[in-house]
KETOR-254330 format. One record per residue (C-alpha): x, y, z; residue in three letters. Coordinates in steps of 0.25 Angstrom, whole numbers, plus 5000, padded with zeros to 4 digits. Example, Ala and Ser with C-alpha at 12.3 -4.5 7.8 and 13.67 -1.06 7.14 Angstrom:
KETOR-254330
[site [5049,4982,5031],'Ala']
[site [5055,4996,5029],'Ser']
//
This chain:
KETOR-254330
[site [5255,5168,4833],'Met']
[site [5249,5180,4826],'Leu']
[site [5235,5182,4833],'Arg']
[site [5233,5179,4848],'Thr']
[site [5218,5175,4845],'His']
[site [5209,5174,4833],'Thr']
[site [5198,5184,4829],'Cys']
[site [5187,5174,4833],'Gly']
[site [5191,5171,4848],'Glu']
[site [5191,5185,4856],'Leu']
[site [5180,5187,4866],'Lys']
[site [5178,5196,4877],'Ile']
[site [5186,5188,4888],'Ser']
[site [5198,5193,4878],'Asn']
[site [5194,5207,4881],'Ile']
[site [5207,5214,4884],'Ser']
[site [5217,5205,4878],'Gln']
[site [5228,5208,4867],'Lys']
[site [5225,5199,4855],'Val']
[site [5230,5198,4842],'Thr']
[site [5222,5196,4830],'Leu']
[site [5224,5191,4817],'Ala']
[site [5215,5189,4803],'Gly']
[site [5207,5196,4791],'Trp']
[site [5201,5209,4791],'Val']
[site [5188,5204,4790],'Asn']
[site [5181,5219,4789],'Ser']
[site [5187,5232,4792],'Val']
[site [5178,5244,4799],'Arg']
[site [5183,5258,4800],'Asn']
[site [5174,5265,4811],'His']
[site [5179,5280,4809],'Gly']
[site [5193,5279,4817],'Gly']
[site [5190,5263,4823],'Leu']
[site [5193,5254,4813],'Ile']
[site [5187,5240,4817],'Phe']
[site [5191,5226,4809],'Val']
[site [5184,5213,4809],'Asp']
[site [5198,5203,4810],'Leu']
[site [5194,5188,4805],'Arg']
[site [5202,5175,4806],'Asp']
[site [5195,5161,4805],'His']
[site [5191,5162,4819],'Tyr']
[site [5182,5172,4819],'Gly']
[site [5183,5188,4818],'Leu']
[site [5185,5198,4828],'Thr']
[site [5183,5215,4829],'Gln']
[site [5196,5222,4829],'Val']
[site [5197,5238,4832],'Lys']
[site [5207,5247,4826],'Phe']
[site [5205,5260,4837],'Asp']
[site [5217,5273,4834],'Pro']
[site [5215,5275,4848],'Ala']
[site [5223,5262,4850],'Val']
[site [5233,5261,4837],'Asn']
[site [5232,5271,4826],'Glu']
[site [5243,5263,4818],'Lys']
[site [5235,5249,4819],'Ala']
[site [5222,5258,4814],'Ile']
[site [5229,5263,4803],'Leu']
[site [5234,5249,4798],'Val']
[site [5216,5245,4800],'Ala']
[site [5213,5257,4790],'Glu']
[site [5220,5249,4779],'Lys']
[site [5214,5234,4785],'Leu']
[site [5205,5227,4771],'His']
[site [5197,5216,4773],'Asp']
[site [5205,5203,4775],'Glu']
[site [5218,5208,4778],'Trp']
[site [5224,5199,4788],'Val']
[site [5229,5207,4800],'Val']
[site [5234,5206,4813],'Lys']
[site [5228,5214,4825],'Ile']
[site [5233,5214,4841],'Thr']
[site [5224,5222,4849],'Gly']
[site [5215,5222,4863],'Leu']
[site [5202,5214,4864],'Val']
[site [5191,5225,4868],'Lys']
[site [5175,5222,4870],'Ser']
[site [5168,5228,4860],'Arg']
[site [5156,5240,4862],'Pro']
[site [5144,5232,4866],'Glu']
[site [5137,5237,4855],'Asn']
[site [5147,5231,4845],'Met']
[site [5147,5218,4850],'Ile']
[site [5146,5207,4839],'Asn']
[site [5139,5196,4844],'Asp']
[site [5141,5187,4830],'Lys']
[site [5156,5186,4832],'Leu']
[site [5162,5180,4843],'Ser']
[site [5171,5190,4846],'Thr']
[site [5160,5200,4844],'Gly']
[site [5162,5205,4859],'Ala']
[site [5177,5209,4856],'Ile']
[site [5185,5217,4846],'Glu']
[site [5201,5220,4847],'Val']
[site [5206,5235,4848],'Glu']
[site [5218,5234,4839],'Val']
[site [5231,5238,4843],'Glu']
[site [5240,5232,4832],'Glu']
[site [5236,5227,4818],'Ile']
[site [5246,5219,4808],'Glu']
[site [5242,5217,4794],'Ile']
[site [5245,5204,4791],'Leu']
[site [5241,5203,4777],'Ser']
[site [5234,5211,4765],'Gln']
[site [5223,5207,4757],'Ala']
[site [5215,5210,4743],'Lys']
[site [5200,5213,4742],'Thr']
[site [5195,5200,4743],'Leu']
[site [5186,5194,4729],'Pro']
[site [5174,5191,4737],'Phe']
[site [5169,5193,4753],'Ser']
[site [5171,5182,4764],'Ile']
[site [5159,5187,4771],'Asn']
[site [5150,5175,4771],'Glu']
[site [5138,5184,4768],'Asp']
[site [5144,5187,4754],'Lys']
[site [5150,5175,4752],'Ala']
[site [5141,5171,4739],'Asp']
[site [5146,5183,4732],'Glu']
[site [5157,5177,4727],'Ala']
[site [5155,5165,4718],'Asn']
[site [5162,5152,4722],'Glu']
[site [5173,5152,4712],'Ala']
[site [5178,5165,4717],'Leu']
[site [5179,5160,4731],'Arg']
[site [5186,5148,4728],'Leu']
[site [5195,5155,4720],'Lys']
[site [5200,5163,4732],'Tyr']
[site [5197,5151,4741],'Arg']
[site [5206,5156,4753],'Phe']
[site [5196,5169,4754],'Ile']
[site [5185,5162,4755],'Asp']
[site [5189,5154,4766],'Leu']
[site [5189,5166,4774],'Arg']
[site [5174,5165,4775],'Arg']
[site [5171,5160,4788],'Pro']
[site [5160,5149,4783],'Lys']
[site [5171,5142,4775],'Leu']
[site [5180,5142,4786],'Gln']
[site [5169,5136,4795],'Lys']
[site [5167,5124,4785],'Met']
[site [5182,5121,4784],'Leu']
[site [5181,5122,4800],'Ala']
[site [5168,5112,4801],'Val']
[site [5177,5103,4790],'Lys']
[site [5187,5102,4799],'Asp']
[site [5181,5099,4811],'Asp']
[site [5173,5089,4803],'Phe']
[site [5184,5082,4799],'Phe']
[site [5190,5083,4814],'Thr']
[site [5177,5076,4820],'Tyr']
[site [5179,5064,4811],'Ile']
[site [5193,5060,4812],'Arg']
[site [5189,5061,4828],'Glu']
[site [5178,5051,4825],'Tyr']
[site [5185,5041,4816],'Phe']
[site [5196,5041,4826],'His']
[site [5188,5039,4838],'Lys']
[site [5183,5027,4829],'Gln']
[site [5195,5022,4829],'Gly']
[site [5198,5025,4814],'Phe']
[site [5213,5030,4809],'Lys']
[site [5214,5042,4798],'Glu']
[site [5223,5037,4788],'Ile']
[site [5227,5045,4775],'Gln']
[site [5226,5036,4762],'Thr']
[site [5234,5041,4749],'Pro']
[site [5230,5053,4741],'Ile']
[site [5238,5047,4729],'Leu']
[site [5231,5036,4726],'Ala']
[site [5225,5027,4715],'Asn']
[site [5213,5029,4706],'Ser']
[site [5200,5021,4712],'Ser']
[site [5186,5020,4706],'Pro']
[site [5178,5028,4716],'Glu']
[site [5168,5034,4706],'Gly']
[site [5176,5049,4702],'Ala']
[site [5187,5054,4694],'Arg']
[site [5201,5051,4702],'Asp']
[site [5211,5062,4702],'Phe']
[site [5223,5059,4697],'Leu']
[site [5238,5061,4700],'Val']
[site [5249,5058,4689],'Pro']
[site [5261,5051,4694],'Ser']
[site [5275,5058,4692],'Arg']
[site [5283,5045,4697],'Leu']
[site [5275,5035,4687],'Tyr']
[site [5269,5043,4675],'Pro']
[site [5257,5038,4668],'Gly']
[site [5251,5035,4683],'Lys']
[site [5241,5043,4693],'Phe']
[site [5238,5041,4706],'Tyr']
[site [5223,5046,4709],'Ala']
[site [5219,5056,4722],'Leu']
[site [5210,5044,4729],'Pro']
[site [5194,5047,4728],'Gln']
[site [5194,5040,4741],'Ala']
[site [5205,5033,4749],'Pro']
[site [5194,5020,4747],'Gln']
[site [5206,5008,4743],'Gln']
[site [5215,5015,4754],'Phe']
[site [5206,5015,4766],'Lys']
[site [5203,5000,4760],'Gln']
[site [5216,4996,4762],'Leu']
[site [5218,5003,4775],'Leu']
[site [5208,4993,4780],'Met']
[site [5216,4982,4773],'Val']
[site [5227,4985,4783],'Gly']
[site [5220,4985,4795],'Gly']
[site [5217,4999,4799],'Ile']
[site [5204,4996,4803],'Asp']
[site [5199,5010,4804],'Lys']
[site [5202,5021,4795],'Tyr']
[site [5198,5035,4791],'Phe']
[site [5202,5048,4783],'Gln']
[site [5196,5061,4779],'Ile']
[site [5203,5059,4765],'Ala']
[site [5204,5067,4753],'Pro']
[site [5196,5062,4742],'Cys']
[site [5197,5067,4726],'Phe']
[site [5187,5065,4716],'Arg']
[site [5186,5070,4702],'Asp']
[site [5172,5074,4702],'Glu']
[site [5164,5084,4698],'Asp']
[site [5161,5092,4712],'Pro']
[site [5147,5096,4718],'Arg']
[site [5140,5102,4730],'Met']
[site [5145,5090,4739],'Asp']
[site [5157,5086,4732],'Arg']
[site [5170,5094,4731],'Ala']
[site [5179,5092,4718],'Tyr']
[site [5191,5084,4718],'Gly']
[site [5193,5081,4733],'Glu']
[site [5184,5079,4746],'Phe']
[site [5187,5072,4759],'Tyr']
[site [5180,5060,4764],'Gln']
[site [5181,5052,4778],'Leu']
[site [5185,5039,4772],'Asp']
[site [5185,5028,4783],'Met']
[site [5185,5014,4781],'Glu']
[site [5185,5001,4793],'Met']
[site [5188,4986,4793],'Ser']
[site [5179,4974,4797],'Phe']
[site [5167,4983,4795],'Val']
[site [5152,4982,4789],'Glu']
[site [5143,4993,4783],'Gln']
[site [5137,4996,4797],'Glu']
[site [5151,4998,4804],'Asp']
[site [5155,5011,4795],'Ile']
[site [5140,5016,4797],'Phe']
[site [5142,5015,4812],'Leu']
[site [5156,5025,4811],'Ile']
[site [5151,5034,4802],'Met']
[site [5136,5037,4806],'Glu']
[site [5140,5043,4821],'Pro']
[site [5152,5051,4814],'Leu']
[site [5140,5056,4804],'Met']
[site [5132,5060,4816],'Lys']
[site [5142,5068,4822],'Glu']
[site [5146,5075,4810],'Leu']
[site [5134,5081,4810],'Thr']
[site [5131,5085,4822],'Glu']
[site [5143,5092,4825],'Lys']
[site [5145,5098,4810],'Phe']
[site [5131,5100,4808],'Ser']
[site [5118,5106,4811],'Asn']
[site [5111,5095,4807],'Lys']
[site [5104,5084,4814],'Thr']
[site [5108,5070,4811],'Val']
[site [5092,5064,4805],'Ser']
[site [5085,5052,4800],'Asn']
[site [5093,5043,4807],'Leu']
[site [5088,5028,4809],'Met']
[site [5081,5024,4823],'Ser']
[site [5095,5020,4828],'Asp']
[site [5101,5033,4824],'Gly']
[site [5108,5026,4810],'Arg']
[site [5109,5033,4800],'Phe']
[site [5098,5028,4790],'Lys']
[site [5103,5018,4778],'Arg']
[site [5096,5017,4763],'Leu']
[site [5100,5007,4754],'Ser']
[site [5105,5014,4740],'Trp']
[site [5093,5008,4733],'Arg']
[site [5083,5012,4743],'Glu']
[site [5089,5027,4743],'Ala']
[site [5090,5029,4727],'Met']
[site [5075,5023,4727],'Asp']
[site [5071,5031,4739],'Lys']
[site [5077,5044,4738],'Tyr']
[site [5083,5043,4723],'Gly']
[site [5098,5045,4730],'Ser']
[site [5108,5036,4736],'Asp']
[site [5112,5050,4744],'Lys']
[site [5096,5053,4748],'Pro']
[site [5094,5065,4758],'Asp']
[site [5084,5060,4767],'Leu']
[site [5082,5073,4777],'Arg']
[site [5070,5073,4770],'Phe']
[site [5063,5061,4763],'Glu']
[site [5057,5062,4750],'Leu']
[site [5057,5047,4745],'Pro']
[site [5056,5042,4732],'Ile']
[site [5045,5030,4727],'Lys']
[site [5047,5021,4716],'Asn']
[site [5033,5021,4710],'Val']
[site [5036,5013,4697],'Ser']
[site [5024,5003,4703],'Glu']
[site [5016,5014,4705],'Ser']
[site [5018,5019,4690],'Val']
[site [5018,5007,4683],'Lys']
[site [5011,5007,4669],'Asn']
[site [5006,5021,4672],'Ser']
[site [5005,5028,4658],'Gly']
[site [5015,5038,4662],'Phe']
[site [5026,5035,4652],'Ser']
[site [5038,5040,4659],'Val']
[site [5035,5031,4671],'Phe']
[site [5031,5019,4661],'Asp']
[site [5045,5020,4652],'Glu']
[site [5053,5021,4665],'Ala']
[site [5046,5009,4672],'Leu']
[site [5045,5000,4658],'Val']
[site [5061,5006,4656],'Gly']
[site [5065,4999,4670],'Gly']
[site [5065,5012,4678],'Gly']
[site [5057,5016,4690],'Val']
[site [5047,5027,4693],'Val']
[site [5050,5035,4706],'His']
[site [5042,5045,4714],'Ala']
[site [5045,5056,4723],'Leu']
[site [5034,5062,4732],'Lys']
[site [5037,5079,4737],'Ile']
[site [5028,5080,4749],'Ala']
[site [5023,5093,4745],'Gly']
[site [5030,5095,4732],'Gly']
[site [5017,5098,4726],'Ala']
[site [5019,5114,4729],'Lys']
[site [5031,5112,4719],'Phe']
[site [5029,5123,4706],'Ser']
[site [5030,5115,4692],'Arg']
[site [5043,5123,4691],'Lys']
[site [5050,5116,4704],'Glu']
[site [5046,5102,4696],'Ile']
[site [5051,5106,4684],'Asp']
[site [5066,5109,4692],'Glu']
[site [5064,5097,4698],'Ile']
[site [5060,5089,4687],'Thr']
[site [5073,5095,4680],'Glu']
[site [5082,5090,4691],'Leu']
[site [5076,5076,4688],'Ala']
[site [5080,5078,4674],'Lys']
[site [5094,5082,4677],'Gln']
[site [5095,5068,4685],'Arg']
[site [5090,5059,4673],'Gly']
[site [5075,5061,4673],'Ala']
[site [5067,5064,4661],'Lys']
[site [5057,5070,4670],'Gly']
[site [5049,5070,4683],'Leu']
[site [5034,5067,4685],'Ala']
[site [5027,5072,4696],'Tyr']
[site [5014,5073,4703],'Leu']
[site [5010,5083,4713],'Thr']
[site [4997,5082,4722],'Ile']
[site [4990,5095,4724],'Lys']
[site [4976,5097,4732],'Glu']
[site [4974,5081,4731],'Gly']
[site [4977,5082,4715],'Val']
[site [4988,5074,4708],'Thr']
[site [4994,5082,4697],'Ala']
[site [5005,5076,4688],'Ser']
[site [5009,5078,4673],'Pro']
[site [5008,5063,4673],'Phe']
[site [4996,5060,4680],'Ala']
[site [4987,5060,4666],'Lys']
[site [4994,5047,4661],'Phe']
[site [4991,5040,4676],'Leu']
[site [4977,5035,4679],'Asn']
[site [4972,5041,4690],'Pro']
[site [4973,5029,4700],'Glu']
[site [4987,5028,4696],'Lys']
[site [4989,5041,4698],'Leu']
[site [4985,5040,4714],'Leu']
[site [4992,5027,4716],'Ala']
[site [5005,5035,4712],'Leu']
[site [5002,5047,4720],'Val']
[site [5000,5036,4732],'Asn']
[site [5010,5027,4729],'Val']
[site [5019,5041,4730],'Cys']
[site [5012,5046,4745],'Glu']
[site [5009,5059,4738],'Ala']
[site [4999,5069,4744],'Arg']
[site [4994,5082,4743],'Asp']
[site [5004,5093,4738],'Gly']
[site [5014,5080,4736],'Asp']
[site [5022,5081,4723],'Leu']
[site [5028,5068,4717],'Val']
[site [5040,5067,4706],'Phe']
[site [5043,5054,4698],'Phe']
[site [5054,5049,4690],'Ala']
[site [5054,5037,4681],'Ala']
[site [5067,5032,4676],'Asp']
[site [5079,5022,4678],'Ala']
[site [5080,5020,4694],'Trp']
[site [5093,5027,4694],'Arg']
[site [5089,5039,4687],'Thr']
[site [5075,5040,4694],'Val']
[site [5080,5039,4709],'Cys']
[site [5090,5051,4704],'Ser']
[site [5079,5059,4700],'Val']
[site [5071,5058,4710],'Leu']
[site [5083,5059,4721],'Gly']
[site [5087,5073,4714],'Ala']
[site [5072,5077,4714],'Val']
[site [5071,5073,4729],'Arg']
[site [5084,5081,4734],'Thr']
[site [5077,5092,4725],'Glu']
[site [5062,5092,4731],'Val']
[site [5069,5092,4745],'Ala']
[site [5078,5104,4743],'Thr']
[site [5066,5112,4736],'Arg']
[site [5057,5107,4749],'Leu']
[site [5068,5111,4758],'Gly']
[site [5068,5097,4764],'Leu']
[site [5083,5096,4765],'Lys']
[site [5084,5098,4783],'Asp']
[site [5096,5105,4783],'Lys']
[site [5095,5100,4799],'Thr']
[site [5096,5086,4797],'Lys']
[site [5108,5076,4793],'Ala']
[site [5103,5064,4787],'Val']
[site [5115,5053,4785],'Trp']
[site [5110,5040,4778],'Leu']
[site [5118,5029,4773],'Trp']
[site [5115,5023,4760],'Ile']
[site [5119,5007,4759],'Val']
[site [5120,4996,4749],'Asp']
[site [5124,5003,4735],'Phe']
[site [5125,4996,4723],'Pro']
[site [5138,4990,4721],'Met']
[site [5137,4993,4707],'Tyr']
[site [5132,5001,4696],'Asp']
[site [5132,5006,4681],'Tyr']
[site [5143,5013,4678],'Ser']
[site [5139,5028,4675],'Glu']
[site [5150,5029,4665],'Leu']
[site [5148,5015,4657],'Glu']
[site [5135,5011,4654],'Glu']
[site [5132,4997,4660],'Gly']
[site [5143,4996,4667],'Lys']
[site [5143,4990,4681],'Ile']
[site [5153,4999,4690],'Asp']
[site [5152,5001,4706],'Phe']
[site [5141,5009,4710],'Gly']
[site [5147,5015,4722],'His']
[site [5161,5010,4729],'Asn']
[site [5170,5000,4721],'Pro']
[site [5175,4995,4734],'Phe']
[site [5163,4992,4743],'Ser']
[site [5158,4977,4748],'Met']
[site [5148,4971,4737],'Pro']
[site [5136,4966,4747],'Gln']
[site [5136,4953,4745],'Gly']
[site [5152,4952,4742],'Gly']
[site [5157,4942,4731],'Leu']
[site [5143,4935,4730],'Lys']
[site [5136,4947,4726],'Ala']
[site [5146,4952,4716],'Leu']
[site [5146,4938,4709],'Ala']
[site [5130,4934,4710],'Glu']
[site [5122,4949,4710],'Lys']
[site [5120,4958,4698],'Ala']
[site [5131,4970,4700],'Pro']
[site [5120,4980,4702],'Leu']
[site [5113,4972,4712],'Asp']
[site [5125,4971,4722],'Ile']
[site [5126,4981,4732],'Leu']
[site [5137,4987,4740],'Ala']
[site [5142,4989,4756],'Tyr']
[site [5142,5003,4751],'Gln']
[site [5137,5016,4758],'Tyr']
[site [5134,5030,4758],'Asp']
[site [5131,5040,4769],'Leu']
[site [5123,5051,4764],'Ile']
[site [5119,5064,4772],'Leu']
[site [5106,5073,4768],'Asn']
[site [5108,5069,4753],'Gly']
[site [5125,5069,4752],'Phe']
[site [5132,5057,4751],'Glu']
[site [5143,5059,4759],'Val']
[site [5149,5046,4761],'Ser']
[site [5151,5031,4754],'Ser']
[site [5156,5020,4760],'Gly']
[site [5156,5004,4760],'Ala']
[site [5160,4991,4766],'Ile']
[site [5173,4987,4756],'Arg']
[site [5175,4976,4747],'Asn']
[site [5187,4971,4753],'His']
[site [5189,4957,4745],'Asp']
[site [5197,4956,4732],'Pro']
[site [5188,4946,4726],'Glu']
[site [5174,4956,4728],'Ile']
[site [5182,4966,4725],'Met']
[site [5185,4960,4711],'Tyr']
[site [5172,4955,4708],'Lys']
[site [5166,4968,4712],'Ala']
[site [5176,4976,4702],'Phe']
[site [5175,4967,4691],'Glu']
[site [5158,4971,4693],'Ile']
[site [5162,4984,4690],'Ala']
[site [5171,4981,4677],'Gly']
[site [5185,4978,4684],'Tyr']
[site [5194,4968,4680],'Ser']
[site [5203,4961,4689],'His']
[site [5215,4967,4685],'Glu']
[site [5209,4982,4685],'Glu']
[site [5205,4981,4700],'Val']
[site [5219,4975,4703],'Asp']
[site [5224,4986,4697],'Gln']
[site [5216,4999,4704],'Arg']
[site [5213,4992,4716],'Phe']
[site [5225,4983,4718],'Gly']
[site [5230,4987,4732],'Ala']
[site [5215,4986,4737],'Met']
[site [5214,4973,4730],'Ile']
[site [5227,4966,4734],'Asn']
[site [5226,4972,4749],'Ala']
[site [5211,4966,4751],'Phe']
[site [5220,4951,4747],'Ser']
[site [5227,4953,4761],'Tyr']
[site [5215,4954,4769],'Gly']
[site [5205,4964,4771],'Ala']
[site [5196,4967,4780],'Pro']
[site [5181,4971,4778],'Pro']
[site [5180,4987,4779],'His']
[site [5173,4998,4775],'Gly']
[site [5170,5013,4775],'Gly']
[site [5165,5027,4770],'Asn']
[site [5169,5040,4768],'Ala']
[site [5161,5052,4769],'Pro']
[site [5163,5063,4761],'Gly']
[site [5167,5073,4774],'Val']
[site [5166,5087,4766],'Asp']
[site [5153,5083,4760],'Arg']
[site [5147,5077,4774],'Ile']
[site [5152,5092,4779],'Ile']
[site [5144,5101,4769],'Met']
[site [5131,5093,4770],'Ala']
[site [5130,5093,4785],'Leu']
[site [5132,5109,4784],'Asn']
[site [5123,5111,4772],'Asp']
[site [5134,5118,4765],'Trp']
[site [5133,5122,4751],'Asp']
[site [5147,5116,4746],'Ser']
[site [5155,5105,4749],'Ile']
[site [5166,5113,4744],'Arg']
[site [5167,5125,4755],'Asp']
[site [5170,5114,4764],'Ile']
[site [5184,5114,4757],'Tyr']
[site [5194,5124,4758],'Ala']
[site [5199,5124,4745],'Phe']
[site [5189,5118,4736],'Pro']
[site [5188,5116,4720],'Lys']
[site [5177,5124,4713],'Asp']
[site [5164,5116,4707],'Gly']
[site [5174,5115,4694],'Gln']
[site [5185,5107,4702],'Gly']
[site [5194,5119,4702],'Arg']
[site [5202,5125,4712],'Asp']
[site [5200,5140,4708],'Leu']
[site [5210,5144,4720],'Met']
[site [5221,5136,4717],'Ala']
[site [5218,5136,4701],'Asp']
[site [5216,5120,4703],'Ser']
[site [5217,5112,4692],'Pro']
[site [5228,5119,4686],'Ser']
[site [5238,5117,4674],'Val']
[site [5252,5110,4678],'Val']
[site [5265,5113,4672],'Tyr']
[site [5269,5104,4662],'Pro']
[site [5281,5099,4668],'Lys']
[site [5272,5093,4679],'Gln']
[site [5264,5086,4669],'Leu']
[site [5278,5081,4663],'Glu']
[site [5281,5076,4678],'Glu']
[site [5268,5067,4677],'Leu']
[site [5270,5063,4663],'Ser']
[site [5257,5069,4660],'Ile']
[site [5252,5076,4648],'Ser']
[site [5239,5086,4647],'Val']
[site [5231,5084,4635],'Val']
[site [5219,5095,4632],'Lys']
[site [5204,5089,4634],'Ser']
[site [5200,5094,4619],'Lys']
[site [5188,5100,4626],'Lys']
//
């Protein structure tokens, strides 16, 4: 070993011991003959002292030292003078008097400071290019350590519950999971491709057919979708789990204790807003959309949305009337104390609503008992008073109104609700509110092809009512045994009770426009396996990176990865994606066609 101790462990009990430390020079201070160096490693920081009375050669070497050089020193542990004790350091009561020093590595001047106080001075692109340097920051090392502890805790929990951790293939087949696949060309089979798994969905279901009964995996998943604050580009990890012979409630009973324990152990938050029996609250998808404008509502604050369509019918205000005649709705969001918002703030919130598809936002305020609104002149006084009462608005309140198609209105006021909560400081960082969203629609209209029916969520879910529902109900009326787990406004998990019946599966895909032959081609292994006897099964897959980020209120999910991509999906450090040699393309029978763009 190059060292006897780390730079974070020496204490008063080590005084008079001869020790060897190795690490980075954090700082050098020359005090007129005496040189003090703060030596840093992964575990902490220790002050070491060079004294010419102890070793003249050592101090000559110390005079050459610069920040971030890597050195090894040997010396005696001494107590610091009482007036020099640093209570902020675990090693602050001692220092090491250096007898020998060896320079292990020299360093060029860093492109940016790794001092946490100066962390924001360098832009993200520069930090990502030199990620190996940025990783020296204690904050990032702590984040990675938390992630390690988090994964370890999860593994121990599932092992105690009788689950087996099993690795599923990385080179897999393409699957309709909702995002673009990363395709991997096959050298052995020209013109054919593997796909990196968006999730181990099919494989974990096949494990249930194989009699595994309880499976889990902290699985790498790959999706070619745009990055955002809570979604890293390209790859992420999820806690993938599946169980046989279960119903929806069985999944909830496994997951809720784990999420409570993770909250208590890995955050400073308190699990809040539980039901009277200590379980997580549940909302149907429709109820969540109606009441909160989102299928991932943040319930640390209430701010409910109300359907006021009946109250404004034939109001004389064209915005409301035209929406209702066209089959739309009018919803209202009351903001207690919101009358204090300035016109500028209301305009900013209105602009946000327009970005979500609204033509605008109507609003009214009550100040000192007077109701004021740009649309008040269109409503008779009785109608206006009735609307105020329906909204339960009081003096000092502001009410926003959105009128349009139901889905648009939900999206608009859901975004406004979140923005208003931010402006009013309603997002209590001491609370962790977990919530199940259940009863998702099995089908929805396709985002890519107008009028086409497509799967609304997970195509492998069991429809509620089974084959009978598929045969007798309108597609948009069919619900699925699907559920999402929400934490403080983040969707952190999706899951379902699976469709394990080939006949039901063929019918479900037929409604979404897949032929019998297409289903066999794309999911042949699954269909074939189910024909040999498949147990009812279900599971879910929490995004562990997103949960860690939400529990700790970290700014970006990218910081949780040792080597993340930037906001455009590039690895600035390794310079990827990159051009490959023509010979590599030739081996794969691939030619690159330059885009006309």
